[in-house]
Kinemage of the C-alpha trace (Angstrom):
@kinemage 1
@onewidth
@group {chain A} dominant
@subgroup {mainchain}
@vectorlist {calphas} color= white
{ca met a 1} P -121.186 23.553 -275.326
{ca lys a 2} L -123.060 23.632 -278.618
{ca arg a 3} L -125.673 25.970 -277.096
{ca ile a 4} L -122.998 28.358 -275.927
{ca ala a 5} L -121.347 28.378 -279.348
{ca ala a 6} L -124.731 28.906 -281.038
{ca cys a 7} L -125.581 31.792 -278.685
{ca leu a 8} L -122.229 33.385 -279.270
{ca leu a 9} L -122.610 33.164 -283.038
{ca leu a 10} L -126.292 34.178 -283.222
{ca gly a 11} L -126.198 36.847 -280.511
{ca pro a 12} L -124.560 39.620 -282.519
{ca gly a 13} L -126.686 38.798 -285.548
{ca leu a 14} L -129.947 39.075 -283.585
{ca thr a 15} L -129.106 42.380 -282.006
{ca asn a 16} L -129.478 45.321 -284.307
{ca cys a 17} L -128.298 48.836 -283.817
{ca ala a 18} L -130.851 51.559 -284.537
{ca glu a 19} L -130.104 53.792 -287.475
{ca ser a 20} L -128.567 57.013 -286.342
{ca val a 21} L -130.925 59.948 -286.564
{ca pro a 22} L -129.271 63.095 -287.882
{ca val a 23} L -129.199 65.934 -285.393
{ca pro a 24} L -131.112 68.924 -286.793
{ca thr a 25} L -129.115 72.093 -287.354
{ca pro a 26} L -130.268 74.809 -284.951
{ca ser a 27} L -131.806 77.802 -286.658
{ca leu a 28} L -133.619 81.027 -285.772
{ca val a 29} L -135.605 80.971 -289.009
{ca gly a 30} L -139.270 81.389 -288.216
{ca lys a 31} L -141.601 83.523 -286.158
{ca trp a 32} L -140.710 84.138 -282.490
{ca glu a 33} L -142.811 85.923 -279.905
{ca gln a 34} L -140.966 88.629 -277.970
{ca leu a 35} L -142.192 88.477 -274.387
{ca thr a 36} L -139.730 90.808 -272.655
{ca val a 37} L -136.965 93.200 -273.664
{ca his a 38} L -133.992 94.161 -271.527
{ca gln a 39} L -133.232 97.802 -272.303
{ca val a 40} L -129.947 99.393 -271.203
{ca phe a 41} L -129.287 103.062 -272.058
{ca his a 42} L -125.952 104.841 -271.692
{ca asp a 43} L -125.123 108.465 -272.409
{ca arg a 44} L -121.352 108.600 -272.710
{ca arg a 45} L -121.352 112.180 -274.021
{ca ile a 46} L -122.134 113.683 -270.624
{ca gly a 47} L -121.110 110.770 -268.427
{ca leu a 48} L -124.545 109.889 -267.027
{ca pro a 49} L -124.965 106.394 -265.685
{ca gly a 50} L -127.135 104.136 -267.792
{ca thr a 51} L -130.656 103.112 -267.033
{ca asp a 52} L -131.526 99.444 -266.978
{ca glu a 53} L -135.076 98.102 -267.254
{ca trp a 54} L -137.103 95.110 -268.341
{ca val a 55} L -140.084 95.865 -270.572
{ca lys a 56} L -142.863 93.249 -270.667
{ca asn a 57} L -144.843 93.030 -273.934
{ca asp a 58} L -148.541 92.114 -274.010
{ca pro a 59} L -148.950 88.419 -274.991
{ca gly a 60} L -149.331 88.029 -278.764
{ca ser a 61} L -148.539 91.660 -279.506
{ca leu a 62} L -144.900 91.546 -280.679
{ca trp a 63} L -143.251 89.002 -282.964
{ca leu a 64} L -139.874 88.754 -284.669
{ca glu a 65} L -139.675 86.975 -288.021
{ca phe a 66} L -136.213 85.673 -288.862
{ca thr a 67} L -135.624 84.720 -292.515
{ca ala a 68} L -133.088 82.337 -294.022
{ca asn a 69} L -131.263 85.211 -295.746
{ca gly a 70} L -130.428 86.867 -292.383
{ca ser a 71} L -133.051 89.624 -292.353
{ca leu a 72} L -135.462 90.435 -289.553
{ca thr a 73} L -139.055 91.710 -289.629
{ca leu a 74} L -140.829 93.172 -286.626
{ca val a 75} L -144.561 92.393 -286.373
{ca his a 76} L -146.392 94.601 -283.844
{ca asn a 77} L -150.125 94.049 -283.425
{ca gly a 78} L -150.304 92.406 -286.849
{ca val a 79} L -148.414 95.142 -288.722
{ca ala a 80} L -145.146 93.888 -290.249
{ca thr a 81} L -142.242 96.324 -290.467
{ca pro a 82} L -139.036 95.230 -292.215
{ca thr a 83} L -135.934 96.302 -290.268
{ca ala a 84} L -132.405 97.160 -291.334
{ca thr a 85} L -131.243 94.656 -288.709
{ca thr a 86} L -129.449 91.551 -289.923
{ca tyr a 87} L -128.377 88.537 -287.913
{ca ala a 88} L -126.011 85.610 -288.049
{ca tyr a 89} L -126.662 82.474 -286.012
{ca gln a 90} L -123.750 80.567 -284.530
{ca ala a 91} L -124.618 77.297 -282.830
{ca gly a 92} L -123.242 76.807 -279.354
């Protein structure tokens, strides 16, 4: 009986919960390689159907650099070109 009581009293004290690790906030900030691009073209002025194609980039040739302030830079074969494109990331 004393052993049971001792185990019941010491059991919760000997087990320890691990500290919770904060989940990192997802972000696009950084340099991303663009491997393929899905291009869809529509010409609504004359009613032509759109074309739809996948373009495959050469490995290491095209990168997108996303900055924390929401701007985007295109890097093609080592030449960086700032774009007028901005982005907003929404998790989920």
